[in-house]
N, C-alpha and C positions, 0 to 999 in steps of 0.2 A: 557533363559538368564535373569538374574535379572537386574532391573533398580535401579541405585543409587538415592535416594531421599534426602540424607543428603547433606551438603555443605562443603566438604573438600576443602583444598587449591587448587585453580585452577592453573594448570601448565602453564609455559610460552608458548607462541605460538611455535609450533614445525614444522619443515620442514622435519622430518624424514618420509620416505616412509615405509609403512607396508611391512613386509617380505613375507607374504603369500597372499592368494587370499581371497577377501571379497565376501560376498553374493551380495553386492551392492556398486558401486562406484558412487559418486555424484560429478559432476563438477560444482563448484560455491557454495559459502557460503553466498548467499543472503537469503532472507526470503523464497523463493520458494525452494531452495536447502535444507535449514535447516529444513523446515517443513517436507520435504520428509525424511530427516535423522531422525527426531524425530519419525515419524510414523513407519519407518522401525525398529528403535531401540526398540520401544515398542512392536513390533511384534517378537522380538528376532533375527532379522537378524544382521549379522556382516556388518558394514558400514564404508566406507572410504570416507571422504569429502576432495576434493582438491580445494584450493582457491589460486588465483594468488597473492593477497595482503596479508599483515600481519595482517589485521583486516578488518572488514566490512566497506566499504567506499562508496558503490554504492547507488542505488535507495532506498534500504531498510533502510538506515539511514538518507536519505535526505528528507523524506516526513513528513506529518502531524501527523502520528501515529493514523490515523482514520481508523478503519475497517468499511467501509461504507456498512453495510449489507442491510438495508431496501431499499436503492435506486436502487438496482439491480433488474433485471427482468428475467423471464423465467428460463433457465437452470443455469444462473449465480446466480440467487437468491437462488436456491437450494444449489449450491456450496458454496455460501457465508454463509449460515446457518451451513453447515457442517464445514466450516472453523472457524466459531465462536466457535463451540464446541471444535475444535482442539486448538484454542488459549487458551481457559480457561483450558483445560487439560495440555497444555504446561506450563501455568503460575503456575498451582498447583504443577507440578512436579519440575520445575526449579526455581520458585520464582520470575520470571520476572513480572514486573508490567503490568497487564492487568485489566482494570476496566470496569464494565458494566455501563458506564457513559452516554451512548446514544449520540444522536445528537439533536441539536435544530436548526430548520429551521426558519429563520426570514422572515416574510412576510411584505413587505412595500407597497403593492398595492393589489387591489382586485383581479387582475389576479393571483398574486402569491398565495394569500390565496385560490383562487378557485382550483389551482392545488393541494394544500394540502388537501382540503376538498374532492376532487375526489379520491385522494390516500387513504384517510381514508375510503371512501365508498368501495374501492376495497379490502383493506387489513384488515380493522376492526379497531375499536376504541382502542383496546389494543395495536396495533402495531403502529398506527399513532394517537397520542394524541394531539388534537388541544389545543392551548394555547391562552388566551386573551392577548391583547396588553400590559396590565399592568404586566402580568406574564413574558412575553418575556423581557420587559424592565428591570424587576427586575433581571432576570437571567444574563443579560448583564451588570449588575452593574450600570444601569442608574437611578435607583430609580424611582421617579414619572415622569421622563422625557421620555415620550413615543415617542416624535418626530413624525416621519412619519410611525412608526410601526403600522400595522393594526391587527396583530396577529402572529400566527406561529404554529409550530407543534413540539412536542417532539417525537423522534424515539428511544424508549428504548432498542431496540435490537442491536443498533450500539455499538461497543466497542472502547475503547481507549487504546493505548499502548504508551510507550515512545520510539519514533523512534531512539533516540540516544543510547538506552540501550537494547531494546528488542532483537534484533538480536545478538549483542555481548554477552548478558547474556545467550541466548539460545545456542550459540556456545560454551561458556565456560562450560555450564552444559553438553552438549553433549561430550565435550572433556574428561570428567571424567567418562563417562560410559564405562563399561568393554568391550562392543561390538562395540564401535565407535572410529575411529581415525580421527582427523581433521588435515589436512596437510596444513600449511599456506605458503605464499611466494613461491608458486610453479606454474609456468605457464603451461597450457596445450597446446600442439602443435597439437594434433590430437587424434581422437578416432576411434577405430575399434572394431569389435566384441570381447568382452572379455578383451580389453586392452585400457587404457588411457595412451597416451604418453605424458610425461612431460619433462621439462628441467632438471629434476633430475633423470629421468629414468622411466620405465614403472610401472603402477599400474594396477593390474589385478582384475577383478570382474566378477561374473556370469551375472550380470545385470548392466547396466550403464545408468544413467540419466544425461543429460546435461542441467543445469539450469543457464544459463548465461545472461538472459535478453536480452538487446539490443545488446550485443556483440555476439549474435548468428552468425552474419555475419563474425566474425573472424574464426569460425570453419566450418560453413556451409553457405557460401555466396549464393549459388543457392537457398537453402531453404528459406533464409531470403528474397531474391529478389522475389521469387514466392509468398510469403505471404505479400509482400509490406511493410516490416518492415523498419521504420525510427526511428531516435532518437528524442524524444520529450524533449525539454529543458524547464525547469521551473525556474522562478524567485522566490526566497524564502528569508525570513528574520526572524530573532528572535528579539523580542522587549520586553521592560519592559511593564508590564500590568498596566492599571489603578488599583488603590488599591481595588476598589469595584468589579472588575471582578474576580470571584473566581470559576466559574463552570468548571467542568472537561468535560462537554459535548462538542463535536465538534460543532462549529457554522457555519452554511451554509446560503447562501443567494440566491438571484434570479439566479445569474450566476452559482451557484452550481447546481441548479435545471436543468439548460440547459445542464449540463454535463452528466447526468445519465438517463438511459432509464426508470427507475421507475417513474420519474417525467415527462419526455418528452412524454411518451405514454398516459398521461392523456388528456382528451378532451380539456382542457384549455392550454395545452402545446404550441401549435402554437401561441395562443394569447399572452402568456407570452413572447415568443421569439420576436414577433413584438413589444411588449411594451419595451423590453430591447433595441432593435435596435433603438427605438425612443428616449429613454432618456439617454442611456449610450453606444453610438456606440464605444467610445474609449475602453471600456472594451471588447467588442466583437472583436475589431481589434487585440487585443493581446490574444484572446481566454482565457479570464480570468475566473477563479473560485475563487471569493473572499470568502475566508473562513479562519478560524483560530482555533487553539487549544492551550490549556494551558498545559504546562509541570508541573510535580510535584514540580519544584522549583519556580513556579509562573510566569516564563517568558512565552511568547506567540509566537507561530509559525504562521506567516502570509504569505499568497500567494493567488494564484499563477497564472502565465501566462503560455502559451503553444506556443512553436515555433518548427517547424518540419523540419527535413532534415536528409540526410544520415550521415552527419557529423555535429556536433554542433559547433558553434562559441564559443570561450572562453570569449567573451566580453559581459558584462551585460549592458542593456539599463537603464539608470537612470530614464528617464521619465516613463518607465513601472513600475519600482520599486516604484516610488513615487505615481503613480496612484493606485497601490494595497494598499499601506500603507494609503493613504488618504481615500480610499474606506472602509477599515477596521475601521479606526478611526471614520468615519461617522456612521457606524453601532453601534459602541460602544458608540457613543455620547461623544467622547473624543477629546482632542486636538492632537497635533503632537505626534506620537508614537516614542519613542527613540529606535533606532536600535542598537543592540549590536552585531549582526552577519548577514552577507549576504552569500548566496551560490547559486550554480546552481544545480538543480536536473536534472537528465536525466533518462528516461525510454524508453522501447520499445513501439512503437505505430504502428498500422496498421488499415487502413480503410477497410480491408478485413475480419476482425474478431477479437474478443477480446482475442483469445488464439491461440497459435501455439503449436500443439502436433504432432511431426513428428518422425516416426520410421526410423532412418537413416541407420541402419544395424541390423542384428539379435541381439536381446538383448540390443539394444541401442535406447534410446528415448530422443529427445530434447523437453523441455517444456518451453515456454516463455509466460508470460502474456503480451498481446500487446494492453492493454486498460487502463493502469494506475492504476489498482486495485490489484496489487500483494499482498499488505498487507491484503486486504480483502479476496482474494481467496486462498491464499497459502496453508493453512491447509486443505481446502476442496479439492484442487487438489491432495494433498498427499493422503488423504483418498480414493479418487476415483482411484488414480493410483494403490493402493494396493488391492482394491477390484475389480479391472479390469473393472470398469465402465467408465473410462476416455478414450473415443475413439479418435483415431487420427483424426486431422483436414485435410481438403482437401488441 
């Protein structure tokens, strides 16, 4: 089956169900579902994707657009590197924006710098490139104003995508492939061997993947409860950038390092946590990851906090939003950041493991990333699914 590489007109979203049987049916058109659709399509399989909304509106479009490769550890690190290759292949095929822009970790204390130095010792100087304080300040657009910056590290293997466009662009490209059908605006009510039951009728496939993220409990409540899945709510904003801030690298800080095993596993990891507890307890109270990314239009995504529960409140806390904005402005050496948009991100989270992979019936598998790194791992999971190396989780 040939893959279309040109860019003909993209058809309007369709809710028409396929008349026949597909090799693969995917429930969910987020990044995990579409990564699997891309991998299946390039292997020549016939694919049907069923999505309840008329466009991607979930976790896949509400994030920073940062594929956080280097900060992973163990099996997730291997998956992340496989995913990196998949993102670049998808970008080449579909034309979506994916840039090898890396990430810049800003160190503002000796403990923070020690973690980065230890990571360099473990991974190598090509993977973790230490930066002098003047270089870091320059990347942030601060000029000669180094402030409290003591150094940093550039992580060249990290990728950037535009979260507003990457998944919609991939979905649009998939929809014009001869072996792919994307069905929008169609809710799935149940799944059994060989059949996905929707509000518009059944969809049949030899193999079915359920990739619905935190909404797994809508279809498989027992599996979600056994894995301890909760919804993690994020506070996010889009701001106008200081004129001098022009890097496409993702910007990470101390609280970012506390979020990822690649950093926390370093010998100085515990010292860093105690230091942040001492000087920024308010950030830890909201489980903050102070980071930001620049979009191609020059605006900047700033966040984020993390609040957990089976159901998320719709109400945003302004002091939390202000804390994150002030913290980002401090790193940038800027005044108040002008907010143009605010929103709430939601993703699946579990303290029992970073992934849920559950075979729910013969030929039916549910896959959810339960650690907030779906953009990072999606294409790696897809590759592992089709080469049969992705094992079911307990």
